[in-house]
N, C-alpha and C positions, 0 to 999 in steps of 0.2 A: 492780772490775767496774761498768760503767755501769748506772744504774737510773733508770727513769722515776719521777718523784715530782711531786706537787702539794702545796706547803708553805704553811702559813699561820703567821705570826709574831704573837705577842702580847708587847708590851714590858713587861708586868707592871703597868704603872702606869695609863695613860690610860683604858683600858677594863676595868680590873680593880681593883687595890688602892686606887686613889684614889676609888672611887665609893661604897663601901658603908658605911653606918653600922653600928657594932658593936652587938651581936655579929654577925659575918658568918655566914650560913647555909652549910651544906655545899653546897647547890645553887648558891649564888652563888660559892663557891670553885671549883666545877666548871665554871662558866659559860664561861670562855674556850674550853674544848674543845667544850662543847655548842653554842656559837655557830656552829661550822663542821662539826659532826657531821652526817652524812647528805648532804653535798655531795661534790664530787670530791676534797676534801682528804684525803690519806692520811698526812701528816706534820705534826705540830704542833710549832712552835718557840717557845721561851719564853725571854725575857731574864732571866737569873738574877742579873746584876750590871750596873748601868749606869755605875758609876764612883764611887759614893758609898755603897756598902753593898750587901750581898747580899739578894735577895728570897726567901731560904730560911734555915733555921736552920743556918748554916754553923758548922763547928768550926774553920776555918782563916782565916776572914776576919771582916769587921765586918758585923753585921746592920744593914740599912738602918734608920735612925732612931735608932740607939743614941747617936749623937753630936749629935743635933738637938734634944734635950729641954731645956727645955719647948718644945713646938711652937708656932710662930706661923703655920703654914700648915695649912689644912684638909686638903690632900691628903696631906701627910706624916703628919698625925695619923690620917687614915683608914687609911693603910697600916700604921702601927704598931699601931693597935687591931685591925685585921683579923688581923695576925699573933698578937697576944696572945689574942684570943678563940678562934682556932683552936687555938693551943697549949694554952690552958686546957681545951679539950675533948679534948685528946689527939691532935690532928691535926698533921701536917707539911704545910704549904701546898704545897710542891713535890711531895711524894709523892701528894697528892690529884690533881694535874694529870696526873702520870705514869700513875697507875692509871686515871683517867678516859679518857685517850687510848687506853690499851690496851683498855679496855672498849668503846670506840667504834671499834676496829679501826684505830687510827692509831699510827704510830711517834711517839716523843717525842724531840725534840732540845733539849739545853741550849745556849743561846746565851750565850757569855761575851764581854762587851765588854772590850777590852784597852787602851783609851786611858789609863785610870787605875783606881784601885781604892779602895774605902773604907778609911780609916785609913792611907793611904799618906803617908809623910813628904814634905811639899811640896818638900824639897830635891832629890828625884829628878826632878821635872818639868822638861822641856826649857825651858819658858818661865821657869823659875827658875834656869836655868844648870845644871840637873842632866843626867844622862846616861841616864835612864830605862831602856830595855831593855838598855843596856850594863851595868847594875847586876845582879849576880848575885842579889841579894835580890828584885828585881822579878820576874825570870824564875822564881825558886823559888816565889814567892807564887802566880803563875798556874799553875804546875805542880801545886801543892798543891790549888788550887781545881778544876783539871781532873780530878785523881785523885778528889777527893771526889764530883764529879758523875757519874762513871761507875763508881765502886766502892761508895760508900755509897748511891747511887741506881741504879735499874735503867733508866737512860737508854738510848735506842737510838742516840744520836748526840751528838757534841760539835761545836759550831760556834764556831770562833775568829773573833771579829769584830774585824778590824783596821780596817775602814772607818769606824768610829764617830769616829775621829780625823780632824780636818780635813786634807784631802789637799794643801792648799797649804803648810801649815807642816810643819816637821820635827817629828813628834810622837813617834816611837819612838827616833830616834837624832839626835844633833847632826850637822850637816853634816860635821864633821871626823871623826866616828866611823863614818860609813856604810861606807866601804871596808873597814875592819877588822872591823866587827861584823855585816855582812850575813850572813856565813857562821855567825856565832854564833846569830843568829835562826833561820837554817835548821836548825842542829843542835837548837835548842830545839823548833821545830815537830816535827822528827823524833822527839825524845824523848817529846813528848806523844802523838804518833801511836802509837809503840811501846807506851807505857803503856796506851793505850786498847785496843789489840788484845790485849795480854798479860792484862789483867784482865777485859775484857768480851767478848773473842772477835772473830773477823774480821767478824762480822755487824754490830758496832757501828761506825757511820759516823763518820769524822773528816774535817772540812772547814773551809773558811775563807771569810769574806767578804773580798773583795779589791777594789781599785780597777779601773775599766774599762781604764785605760791602763797598759801595762807600765811606762812611764817613771815614772808616779806611784808605783807600787809600789816600784820600784828606788830612787827618791829617799828612800823611807821605810826602806830596808834590807830590803825584802820581795822576795826573788828567787822569785817564784811559779813561774816556768818551771822553776827548779831543783827546787822542791818536787814539782812534777808529774813531772818526768823521773825522779826517784828514788822514785816511787811512795809518797810520804809521805801524800798526801791522797786521799780517796775522792771529794770533790766540791769545787767552788768556786762562789761566788756573786758575780758582778761587780755592784757598786752604788756609788752616790755619795750619802752622806747629805746633803751640803750642798745638793743640789737637792731631794731628796724628790719630784722631778717625774718623771712618766712620760716615757720617751724610747724610741720604737720604733726609733731609729737608733743606740742605744748602741754605741760602738766596742769590742766584745768578741770580734771574730772571731779575733784572735790567741790568746785564751784558750781558745776552743772547739778550735782546732787543737792547742794544746799539751796540753789535757786529754785529748782523744780519742786522741791518740797513745799515751797511757799508761793508757787505760781508766778515766779519771776522769770524773765527770759534771759538767755545767755547768747550773746552774739560773738562769734569767733572772728578775730581780727586776722585778715590775710595781709601780712606785712608785704611791702612791695619788692624787697630785695633779697638776693641770696649772696653770701660771700663767696667770691671766686678766688681760690688760692693761687698766688703767683709767687713762686719761689724766688724768682729773680728780683722781685721788689721787696722780698722779705715781709710781706703783709698780704692781707686779703683785700681785694678790690670789691666794691659793691656793684653788682649788676642787677638790672630788673629781672625778676624771676621769670623763667620761660613758662609758656602756657601749660605744659604738661605737669610742672611742679605746682602751679597755682591750682590746677584741677585736682591734683592728688591731695593737696592740703584741704581744699574745699570739701572733697569727698570724705576725707578723714574726719573733719569737724562735723559734717552732717551725720556721719555714721556714729560718732561718739555722743551725739545728742544735743548739739546746739540748736537754737531756734531760728537762726539766720546768720548771715555773714556780713562782714564789714570790711571795707578796704579803703585805700587812699594812695596818693602819690604814684599812681600808675603812669606809665610812659605818656608824656604829653607833648604835643596835642594828641588826644586819643584818636587812634586809628581803628580800622575794622577789627583787629585782634583784640584790642582793649574793650571795645563796645560789645563784641561777641562774648567775651569772658564775663562781662558784667551781667549779661543775660543768663549765661550758662550757670553761674554760681547761685542764681536766685532759685533754682529748682534742682534738687539732687537727681531727678530723673534725666535731666538734660546732659549730665556728665557721666552717667552710669556706664556707658560703653564707649567712652572716649579715652585715648591714651593718657596714662598717668605715670608720673615719676615720683614715687615715694622715696624719701631720703631722710638722712640724719643730719641735724643742724650742726654746723661748725661753731665752736665758741668764738666770741669776739676776741680780737687781740688787744683791745683796749683794756688795760689793767684797771681802769676806773669803772668798767661796766659790771653790772650785776649779772651773775651767772646762776641759772637754775638747773645746771647739770647737763648742758649740751654734751653729747657723747663724743664729738670729734674736735680736733684730731687726736689720735691715739699714738703716743710715742712708745715704741718698744725698744728699750735700750740695748738689748742683746738677745740672742737666741736662747730662750728659756722654756719653750713649750707651754708657757702659761697662756690660757685663753683670755682674751679681752673681749667683753661683750657690749653690744649696743642693741637697743630696742628700737623697733620701727613698726609703725601701725600701717596696716594695709586694709583699705576700705572695701576692696573688691574680692569676690570669690573667684579665684582663678582655677579652680579644679576643673578637670575635663568632664563636664556634665552635658547632657543633651541640650542643644540650643545655645551653648556657651560660644561667644564670639571672640574669645581670647586667642590672639594669634601667636603671641610669644610672651614669656616672662623671663626677664634677665636680671641677674644680680651683678652689680657693677661695683668693684672695689678699686679705688684709686690710691696709689702709694707714692712715697718719696724714698729714695735710697734702697729700692728693692731691685734684685736681679732675678733672671729667669731660673737660676739654679738654687735659689733659696728654697728651703723646706717650709713652705707657707701653707697653713691649714685654714680652711674656711668652712664653718659649720652653719647650717640654717636649722634652727629649732632642734638642735642635737644631732642632726644628720650631716655628714660630710657632703659637700657639693663638688669635690674633686673628681668624681666620676662623671660629671656632666661635661659637655663640650665647653671648652674655655678658649676664648681668643684673647690674645695679648696685644696691647698697643702701648705706645709711649703715653705717659701721663701728661696731658697737655696743660701743664701748670707753669711753664717757663717760656713765655713768649720771646724773651731776648737771649736765652741761653740754651745750650743743648739740654734735652730731656734728662731729668734726674730721677725718674721712677717709672713704674709700670701701672697700667690700667688693665685689670682683669675683668672680662665679661663672661659670666657663666650663663649658658642657655639652659634654663631650668625646665626639665621635663618630668623626671621621676621624683625630684625633691622640690616641692613648690611651697610658697608661703601660704599660711592660713589666713582666713579672714579675721582681722583683729591684730593683737600684738604678736610680733615675731621677734626672735632673738637671733642675732648674727654674732657668732664667735670667731675671733681671728687670733691665730697664734703663729709665732715664728719659731719653728722647731730646730732649724739648722741653717748654717750659711756655708757656702762653698769654701774649700781650703784657701787660706790666705786672705779671706774677707771677714772682718770682724765689725763690731759696732752695731748700731741699731737702724731701725727703719721707722717710718711714720705712715699710719693709715690716715689718709686725708679725706676720703669720701666713701660712703656706703649708700647705694641706691638700689631700689627695686623698680624696674621699668616694666609696666604692663601695657602691651600694645594690642589693639583690637582690629579685627577684620570685619568687612561688611556683611559676611555670611557666617553661619556657624562653622566651627572648625572641629575636626575629628581626629587629627593626627597626634594630639598630645595625650599622654597617659600619665596620670598622677597616681601615686601610691595611696592606698586607702589608709 
């Protein structure tokens, strides 16, 4: 049965176990839950195993830090000593979080990463020539951990995290094993689901983090559509770790359709970062996504049919902005008339990262009048209708190696926006060098985006005399700003 949720994930490490000097106080052990208590978050997710040991006193796996002593890293020492000090005081670190979540009115989900596990024989790893999930022992290990998390602990849900593995490489099965063992993985997921329901009841949720593209899942031996068709899962979370970048246009519509046909929920992942292009460093730096981008992505996901939203790794310690956002994203009505910056994702510059077709940057090698198109979803209806509080709609195009005399065309849904008022500024992508491009901001009044998918086309038609070579389109955004009262000065074409 589908259920609306707002979920926050803590990975156990960065903003918890790696921070505290021993002995850790009970209040500090409860803090991951308290960080989001009193917001719109109703479900707390916690990473119980990242691949090199469990972050709880497991009886079937390897405790994190056991095989790392003596420690040479402050963060692993902190984690080990946190465990030891709590255990010495008679506490179970995982049970502390479960109890605290329940005290604060939240469900608790145990998130189990499946790319590897602490104490695993290296010969099982695909990169070492092993067969990993084709090995009975590997599946049995994760089955034992899954059972422990819902039988020995009163968890409200179990999340099988398949996406922690790199989506480009074969991480769960060798290429030659995929055809034979895809059904084996399906049977394993089914067995875990049945175990959860048998021991913890139908109210205990079982779900999985999966890749946004169906073909990426199938390449790994993950037949998610089959899992959903057989009613194995209660929820799915489409995401891509390799990016960790916010993407309002993530291609998960197939997953929403397949899940809803079988009454399973889809929770859209609001990744915490956006890549900020810095030419002087010849790379993208990761910055926390601003509020208007987070709101735009949340609105887009709600509008496209998700059953709730999921996020993590927000700026910490959480301040008023983060806590307000965690409430706003829990209800689409709370963000319906707040400023939003819809945008197109930039591809990761890491060649090892899996790409699912991010539209930017666009390299135009020379003036050829050929349109390059990107798609961008707009959740808001910005037409000038009675009662509409839209103050302004702006199309912002950021470039590198562009000059004002270039013949540069910008089209929105087949209509030129060059007739709209345009302001030009330096593209602020070079903090240590002189600006290398232009940022064009079009104030859209007669040509406005539609509710839903929009197409922006960009073409370089000519360059001024004596200037050859190409340019790069670095960013495309649609900024929708709201006023406190209805506006009447905007006129949109019918």
